[in-house]
N, C-alpha and C positions, 0 to 999 in steps of 0.2 A: 197230452203229452204223451209219445211213442215210446217205445220200450228201449229204443237206442237214445234219445234224448234223456230218458229217465236214468238209464244206467251212467251216462255221462255225468249228470247232474248229481249223482250219488257219490261219485269219486273226484269229479271236479265241479264242485258247488260254484255256481255263480254268486258273486258277492258284490255288496252295492260300494259304488266308488266313493259314496260321501261317508259312510259308517263302518264299512266292512261286514256287515251283517249279511246273512244268507239273502238272496233275492227269492221273493215267491215266482210263481211260474208266469203270471200276468206282468211281473216287473222286468225291465230291460237293463237300464243303466244305474238309476237310483231306487231305494227302496220308497215306498209311499211317503213315510216320514220325512226323510231327507229331500225327495222331489216338493214337499209341502214347503220347504224352505226357500223354494227359488221364486221369490216375489220380485216382480218388475219395478225397477225405481221410478217412484213418481214423486210429485211436490219438489221440480230442480230447476235450477238454473237453466233458463231457454238458450244461453248460448253454449256453455262449457259442460252441462247437465251435472253440475254438483248439487247433492241434496243438502248442502250445509244451511244455505239462506236464499233462497231462490229470488227475493225481491231486493237484496242487497248483497250479491254473491262476494265473499271475502277472497274465493278462488280467483275469479275475473279481475278483481281490483288489486291483487299482487301480482298478476302475471299479464303478460303481452301474449295473448293467444293469436295464431294466424288463421286457424280455421274457422269456418263461418259457424259451424255447430258440432258438438261432440255429444254422443249418447253412450250410457252403457247400460247393458239390459238388468245387472243385478249388483249389489253391494258385496264386497269381498269377504262373504263368510266362510266357515268351515268348509261347508259343503261345496260350494263354489272352487273355494282353494284346491280342494282334492280332486274336482274335475280337470281343472286347469294343469295342474300338476301332471296328471295322467296323460294329458293331451300333450303337454310338452315335452316329456322326458320318456315315454314310453309309446309313441306313435298311435295314440289310439284313434284310429279314423272312425271308430263308431261313436266315440263322443264328440267329435267334428260335427257328426251327421246329426247327432241328438241336439247338439247346441244350436245347429243351422236350422233345426225346426222351430227352436224358441226364438230364434231371430226373425224367423218369417213370421209368428205371431206376434212378436212385439212390432215389426213394421207395420203389419197390418192393423193392429189395435191403435197405434199411436200416429203413425205416418209421419215420423219427423223431419224426413229429407225430400227434397222435391226434384224431379227430373234428373236421377241419376244416369249419367252416360257410361262411366267405368268404375269396377270395382277393383281395388288391388289391395294387398296384403303389404302390412310393413316387413320388410326383407330381413333375412338374415346376411351375414358376410358368407361368401363362398366357403370359407376355412370352416366357419363355426356350423353351417349348413352341412357340410361333407363328415365332419365328426359326428353331428346329431343324426345325420340321414334324412332330415325333413324340416319343413318350416312350419310349425304349429298355426301360424297368422294365415298362410297358404291354404292350410286344411281347412279353417275357418271360412276362409273367403270364397274358397271353391263350393262349400257346402252350401254357403248363402246364395250363391249365384245359381245352384241347381232349383234352389226354390223361387228365385225371383230372378226375371229375364234382363239381368244387367251384364253388359260386356264384362268378363271376369280377365284381366291382365296381370297374371301372377309375377312377371318380371318387369312390371313398368317402371318400379323404383328400384335402384341396386345401390348395395352399399359399394362404396369407392377405396374405405378403409377399415380396417379391423377395429372394434371399441371393446372396452372392457364391459362386463356385465354392469348394469344400472343398480343392481340390487341394494348393494351397500353405499351407494354414492347420495351425498344431499342434493337439495334442487340445483344449485349453481354447479356442482361437479357433473351432474346428469346432463345440465345445458350444454356445458363444455367439452363433453365426452361424445356428444352425437353432432356437435357443430361442424357443418360441410362434410358430415360423413356420407352423404348421399349423392346420386346422380340419377337423372332421368334416362331413360331407355331410349335412344334417339331412333329407333324404329316406330315408334308411336308420337301420333300428333295429338297434344293434349290442348292447344290453345282453344280457349273458351269452353272447354270439357268440364261438366260437373263430375267431381270424384269423390268417391268414398273410400276412405283408408279404413282397414280393419286390423283389429291387433287384439290379443287374448286381455290385458290388464291396462286401465288407464290409473296412472299413478300421479306424476307431476304433468303430465303431457309433454315432455323435453322432447321425446323421440317422435311423436308425431307432427309437434310444432316445427321441428327442423324440417321433414319432409313436406309440411305444408308452405313452409316458407319457401323452399325449391320450387313447389308447383306454382304458386304466385308469381315466382319472380319469372317463371316461363309461361306465364299469360293464362294459365287455367282457368276456368269459370269458377264456381261456387266449390267448397272443399269442405266435405263432412269426415267425421271420424266416428267409428263404432267398434265398441268394445264388448267383451262378455262382462267384465267385473270392473267396478270403479273402487279404487284403494283409497284415494283421496277424499 
């Protein structure tokens, strides 16, 4: 550590985004203890990625998912929640890069998807994006595309109407809230293209399901979903 870095760290110490303890010199985003809590989800449903009961998935049994396969890297624990909060509300590009590295490791280890043609984020409505200043899902999809040679189209899917936040809605309300809320950018041809949709958290899957329904209606090929966390 040089003198300037030591001086900055003395007065503006770097803190862990998981527990807010001071980071050691070799630590970047999380302390070693919090980083050890980032364990990839295994023992999951082959279709929806739920860890509840892979052999007789209750989530698939109670939902009509349109996507071909969904995967989440981690369960929604406190560390992951803090990372996503910082990414979502404080425009932490460093966190997007950090999580993008984890995604590349996950994809290399498990290879859950085949022959991806396009990677695209779940979009924000332009009003919400203007207010927030960025789309956290786009940060993630861009970071992933840097590590893996897939065609990144950040504006492939667009919101055609403003929707309420999904946070406090139940499953049925979530489905109604995002029904017909999206359109496909006519600039791009998606027929027979295999598409990976990226978002931060999979809760009920209502948002991505609405998008996948639209993509299938427009003759896309296989549609996959990848999120950082699984809240369901």
